C-alpha positions as MATLAB code, in Angstrom:
seq = 'XXXXXXXXXXXXXXXXXXXXXXXXXXXXXXXXXXXXXXXXXXXXXXXXXXXXXXXXXXXXXXXXXXXXXXXXXXXXXXXXXXXXXXXXXXXXXXXXXXXXXXXXXXXXXXXXXXXXXXXXXXXXXXXXXXXXXXXXXXXXXXXXXXXXXXXXXXXXXXXXXXXXXXXXXXXXXXXXXXXXXXXXXXXXXXXXXXXXXXXXXXXXXXXXXXXXXXXXXXXXXX';
ca = [
       8.522   -9.680  127.604;
       9.006  -13.172  129.095;
      12.294  -12.239  130.813;
      12.692  -15.696  132.376;
      11.939  -17.774  129.247;
      14.896  -20.093  128.622;
      13.570  -22.680  126.154;
      11.175  -22.362  123.213;
       9.792  -24.947  120.772;
       8.174  -23.606  117.588;
       8.317  -26.736  115.414;
       5.677  -27.062  112.644;
       4.486  -23.457  112.923;
       4.840  -22.311  109.289;
       7.437  -19.712  110.264;
       8.721  -18.063  107.103;
       9.764  -14.551  108.156;
      13.129  -13.536  109.599;
      11.400  -10.854  111.643;
      10.094  -13.629  113.920;
      13.669  -14.791  114.604;
      14.834  -11.215  115.177;
      12.217  -10.786  117.899;
      13.567  -13.828  119.746;
      16.887  -12.054  120.313;
      14.986   -9.761  122.685;
      14.364  -12.728  125.016;
      17.577  -12.302  126.967;
      17.235  -15.587  128.891;
      16.436  -17.691  125.805;
      19.176  -20.297  125.445;
      17.401  -23.170  123.667;
      15.313  -23.023  120.476;
      13.732  -25.754  118.376;
      12.486  -24.536  114.991;
      12.100  -27.749  112.997;
       9.921  -28.242  109.899;
       9.190  -24.589  109.215;
       9.455  -22.993  105.743;
      12.373  -20.925  107.023;
      14.400  -23.990  108.020;
      13.752  -26.540  105.270;
      14.826  -26.710  101.644;
      18.179  -26.612   99.922;
      19.294  -23.576  101.952;
      18.333  -25.046  105.333;
      21.919  -25.135  106.592;
      22.368  -21.454  105.757;
      19.112  -20.646  107.547;
      20.294  -22.391  110.710;
      23.564  -20.451  110.613;
      21.622  -17.203  110.228;
      19.446  -18.101  113.237;
      22.588  -18.583  115.327;
      23.915  -15.221  114.138;
      20.614  -13.447  114.813;
      20.090  -14.795  118.360;
      23.225  -13.939  120.276;
      22.513  -15.847  123.489;
      21.452  -19.149  121.870;
      23.282  -22.227  123.186;
      21.150  -25.008  121.681;
      19.417  -25.038  118.285;
      17.180  -27.922  117.210;
      18.512  -29.983  120.127;
      22.136  -29.556  119.006;
      24.689  -27.606  121.009;
      25.880  -24.364  119.431;
      29.624  -24.557  119.945;
      31.763  -21.401  120.190;
      33.526  -22.106  116.891;
      30.171  -22.681  115.179;
      28.842  -19.381  116.506;
      31.943  -17.546  115.354;
      31.656  -19.028  111.854;
      27.931  -18.261  111.646;
      28.381  -14.662  112.756;
      31.299  -14.015  110.404;
      29.384  -15.535  107.475;
      26.331  -13.414  108.283;
      28.477  -10.286  108.511;
      29.955  -11.014  105.073;
      26.691  -12.116  103.471;
      24.963   -8.793  104.093;
      28.022   -6.558  103.835;
      27.112   -5.065  100.458;
      23.586   -4.344  101.637;
      25.003   -2.740  104.799;
      27.339   -0.497  102.817;
      24.635    0.474  100.314;
      22.398    1.416  103.251;
      24.981    3.835  104.651;
      27.322    1.526  106.543;
      30.986    2.530  106.623;
      34.260    1.137  108.010;
      34.916    4.539  109.610;
      32.774    4.691  112.781;
      32.343    8.427  112.298;
      30.675    7.853  108.934;
      28.848    4.637  109.795;
      25.143    5.466  109.494;
      23.168    2.486  108.147;
      19.538    3.216  107.421;
      16.714    2.449  109.821;
      15.335   -0.049  107.301;
      18.605   -2.005  107.269;
      18.837   -2.008  111.064;
      15.242   -3.221  111.301;
      16.027   -6.144  108.987;
      19.386   -6.915  110.653;
      19.163   -5.833  114.313;
      22.419   -7.563  115.372;
      24.539   -6.433  112.429;
      26.083   -3.451  114.192;
      26.867   -5.602  117.234;
      28.662   -8.080  114.959;
      30.667   -5.236  113.427;
      31.716   -4.133  116.902;
      32.624   -7.718  117.788;
      34.621   -8.599  114.646;
      35.217   -5.244  113.000;
      33.349   -3.787  110.033;
      33.661   -5.867  106.835;
      36.381   -4.745  104.454;
      35.572   -4.112  100.799;
      37.287   -7.355   99.767;
      34.951   -9.358  102.012;
      31.723   -7.943  100.647;
      29.600  -10.219   98.513;
      26.110  -10.217   97.108;
      23.687  -12.325   99.118;
      22.075  -14.801   96.766;
      18.392  -15.657   97.172;
      17.731  -19.066   98.652;
      17.382  -21.754   96.022;
      14.162  -23.710   96.145;
      14.777  -26.235   93.402;
      16.274  -29.665   93.918;
      20.049  -29.823   93.784;
      22.558  -32.544   93.166;
      24.766  -33.082   96.194;
      28.314  -34.381   95.831;
      28.810  -36.601   98.877;
      31.515  -38.855  100.221;
      30.382  -42.260  101.469;
      32.457  -43.791  104.244;
      32.168  -46.976  106.309;
      34.015  -45.973  109.498;
      33.731  -49.419  111.105;
      34.895  -51.241  107.963;
      38.487  -50.204  107.138;
      38.501  -52.636  104.198;
      35.901  -50.475  102.402;
      37.340  -47.465  100.593;
      35.587  -44.097  100.630;
      33.270  -43.544   97.667;
      31.910  -40.384   96.097;
      28.460  -40.066   94.554;
      26.097  -37.340   93.383;
      22.623  -37.642   94.907;
      19.578  -35.342   94.617;
      18.799  -33.539   97.854;
      15.189  -34.707   97.503;
      16.265  -38.369   97.775;
      14.800  -40.084  100.842;
      16.908  -41.914  103.396;
      15.150  -45.139  102.363;
      16.250  -44.706   98.739;
      19.785  -43.855   99.818;
      19.840  -47.087  101.806;
      18.618  -48.967   98.739;
      21.455  -47.537   96.669;
      24.021  -48.338   99.352;
      22.630  -51.843   99.756;
      23.371  -52.512   96.092;
      26.810  -50.885   96.256;
      27.937  -52.598   99.451;
      26.054  -55.910   99.100;
      24.442  -55.434  102.519;
      20.711  -55.882  103.320;
      18.833  -52.588  103.602;
      17.489  -53.577  107.017;
      21.038  -53.787  108.412;
      22.114  -50.287  107.374;
      22.410  -47.348  109.766;
      23.107  -43.909  108.289;
      24.506  -40.688  109.675;
      26.470  -37.813  108.188;
      29.131  -35.349  109.211;
      29.869  -31.918  107.837;
      33.163  -30.000  107.571;
      31.239  -27.079  109.076;
      30.568  -29.071  112.257;
      33.697  -31.181  112.834;
      33.386  -34.009  115.311;
      29.587  -34.121  115.215;
      27.571  -36.941  113.634;
      23.922  -36.382  112.716;
      21.814  -39.535  112.471;
      19.491  -40.010  109.491;
      16.929  -41.838  111.574;
      13.719  -41.345  109.573;
      13.677  -43.375  106.344;
      10.856  -41.287  104.875;
      12.645  -37.947  105.150;
      14.882  -36.499  102.443;
      18.544  -35.520  102.570;
      17.294  -31.952  102.258;
      15.264  -32.354  105.469;
      18.457  -33.199  107.357;
      20.318  -30.217  105.816;
      22.844  -32.440  104.017;
      25.047  -30.355  101.700;
      27.642  -30.983   99.004;
      30.960  -31.857  100.608;
      29.360  -33.698  103.524;
      30.193  -37.330  104.245;
      27.604  -40.087  104.655;
      28.610  -42.554  107.368;
      27.371  -46.097  106.789;
      27.351  -48.775  109.491;
      25.971  -52.298  109.717;
];
């Protein structure tokens, strides 16, 4: 099925089922995927969803126009392996390869799980955790606010709702920093993606839309 397909854009397609993502792993030449503004990739758990997509599609090099770096892939795959470890064990998974017989239902829901166990080793009992359902309600994010081009401004910390739009964040920062809203440019960086800045370029979108999480740092320039 489409053996030569290398790039796929499925933005705004109401994708809400992981089975769709699992099928994409069968496209062995697929290296680039854009899956923006789908139910599966928005909301307070959007960052987790993106990590799961990376873990589920082993050959992916670019996701939503951002490079998937080797360290990001490793982190995503290890997190996925841990997140579903209890489910794997309850379904018949075992650290001993001779006794490792996860059910067909588990393998259908997690087609790459066994490959990840071969790659990193089966999860130990101490690593296993219960996968929590994705939260759909608004959350308060604890964010650092830094002005990297203004060393005279100290780093601040504020709690902001993830539903807050970029425009409203700019309004808040305008009052805090005494700078006109029209002069402000916003981006953020995450400890999970060191060295990468993500621009908050659409004033009408929310922090949630950009997958901002607690612990991230807003970067303010003017």
